[in-house]
N, C-alpha and C positions, 0 to 999 in steps of 0.2 A: 641565481643572478650571474650573467656573463659580463665580465668587465673588459671594456675596450679602451686601449690607449691610442689616441690619434695624435700623430706628430706632424706638424706642418707649421712653417714660419709665416703663413698667410692667415691673418685673423679672419678674413672673409670665408676661407675654406673651412677653418675650424668651426665657425658658427653654423655653417651650412651642414657640416657632417654631424655635429652634435644634435641639431634639430631633427635631422633625418633619422638617426639611430634612436632618439628618444621616443619615436613612434612604435618601437618594437618592445614587446613585453619582457620584463625582467632582464633588461640590458642597460648597463650604465657606461658612461663615457668620461674619461679623463683626458685633458688636453695638455700638450707640451709644444713649445715653440722651437726647441733646440735639443741637442743631444744631452746636455747637462740636466735640463728639466725632466727629460724622459727617463734618464738613469735614476734620478731621485724618486720618481714615481714608481719605477720598477723595483727599486730597493725597498720601498715602504708599503707596497700594495700587491695584491694578487691580481695579475693581469692574464686574461685568457687569450686576448687577441691584440696584436700590434698592427696598426695601419699607419704607414709612414710615407710621406712624400719622398720620392727618390732623392731629390737634392734638398739638403738642409744647409742653406748657404751654398758653398761650393763643395760640400762634403757628401759623399754617398756612404751611408752607414749600414753595416750588415747586422741586423737584429736577430738573425736565426739562431744565435747561441743561447738565447733566452727561452725559458719554458713557456712559450706562447706560440700560437699560430701567427705567422707573419704574412702581411700583404703590403704591396706598394701601390701608390697612386702617383699620378703626374698629369700635368696639363698637356704633355706632349708624349705620344706613344713611343716615339723613338728613344726616349729616355730610358726605357726598360732594357734596352740593349746593353746598358752600362752595368747591369746587375750580373751576379755570378751566373755562369753558363748552367750550373746545376739547379738554379732556382726555377721553379715551375711558373714561367711567365704567362702561360695560357690561362691558368686558373687563379693566379694570385696577383695579377697586375690589372689595374683599372685606370682608365682615363677620367680625370675630374671633369665635372662633378659626378659623384657616385649617385646611382639611382636605387630605388627600393629593391629591385630585382637583384642587384649586385650585393647589397647588404644582406639579403636573404641567403645568397650563395656563400657569403663569408660566414654567417652564423650557422648555417647548416653543416659546415665542415666540423665545427666544434661540437654542435649538438649530436653529431653522429657517435661520439664517444664520451661526452660529458655525463658523469653519473648524476642521477636524480635521487635524492635521499628521502623522498616522501614515504616510501614503504618502510625504510629503516626507522624514520622518525615515528611512524605509526606503531611499529612493533616495540620500539624502545620506550615510548611514553615518557620521554624526558631523561631516561637513564643514559647519561653520556658515556659511562664505562662500557655499557652494552654496545653502543654505537661504535666505540673505538675497537672493541673486540671483533665485531662483524667486519669492519674495514680491514683489520689486521689479518683476519682469516682470508679475505679476498686477496689481499696482497701476497700472502704466503702460498696459497693453493693454486691460483690461476696460472702463474708462470710455469709451475711444474706440470700441471695438466696440459697446458698448451705444448710444452716441450715433448711430452709423451705422445700427444696426438700427432705431432709432426713425425716423430719416430715411427709410429704405427703406419702413418701415411706412406713413408718411404719403404716400409716393409710390405706394403700392400695388404695390411690387415684391416679390412673393412669393419669388422665387429669391434675392434679395439678403438678405432677412430670414432665410431658412433658412441661407444660407451663413455669415452673421455669427454667428448663434446657434450653429451647428455649430462655428465657430472658437473659441467660448468654452468648449465642452463639456469638452475635455480639461483645461483649467485648473480648471474647476468640479469635475470628478471628482477631480483630484489633490489638491485642498484639502478633499475629503470633504464637499462641500456637497450632500448627498443630496436635500433637498427642492428646492433650486434646480435640480438636475439634472433632476428630474421635470418641472418647469415648462418648462425650456429644451427638453427633448425633445418635449414636447407642442407647443410653438410651432414647432419645426423640422418635425415631422411634418405639422402642419396646413398650414404654408406650402408644403412640398414637394408636398403633395397638390393644391395650387391652390385651396384653399377661401378663402372671403372672410376677409381679414385683420381686418375689423371684429369677427369672432367671437372673436378672441384678444386684443382690446384690453386687457381686464382682466388677462390672463395676462402680457402684456408689461409692464404697470405694476407687477405684483407682482414680476416678475423684476428690474426696475430697482430697486425699493425694497429687495429682499433683498440684491442685489449691493452696493448703496450701504452697507448695514449691514455686510456682510462686509468690504468695503474699509476701513471705519472700524475694525473689530476688527484686521485685519491691520496697518494703519498703526500702531495703538496697540501691537501686539505688537512692532513694530520699535523702539520707544523704549527 
């Protein structure tokens, strides 16, 4: 279940957003009309996605410090210029009302790294201690393997890059990280074929970034 927090002081837009998102499978919506309501929801709930109007009253609030993917909406495109220069306005800002295609784009960003625990549940058969152990192994091993893969990449060691990425693959598949699996497989195949590692630099960076987000979600789920 992906949990979305929509923050907007217009009831009309709240109702429209909730109705639209309710059409997407395993996605829930919580609504807030102001900063205080939103902070209370964030304090007491696990939120994967924050979608906020740029202006809440006269205030522009930066939600990027929270452990969630952040997007902004507005009835006026020029409002996005008021956001931080470092914020990705091209992919994370939308003019209201949002459409299904735009909701899909928002959800796809999170789905690219959000773990799916179906396989873990199947193996565990209700053994919560086992599930905890598997998650902890993922948390402990993946960062070290990624760090060593980066080191091997810088050293031009194709074989070591391939071996380390291969070692991550079983954990990646077990946690249902399908997009990450595709990227890891591409890196492994490229490295084993002896091609130039410089050609997969961007793929390795994407793998690192997505795994970092997956780790954040798994750690959060352990709380």
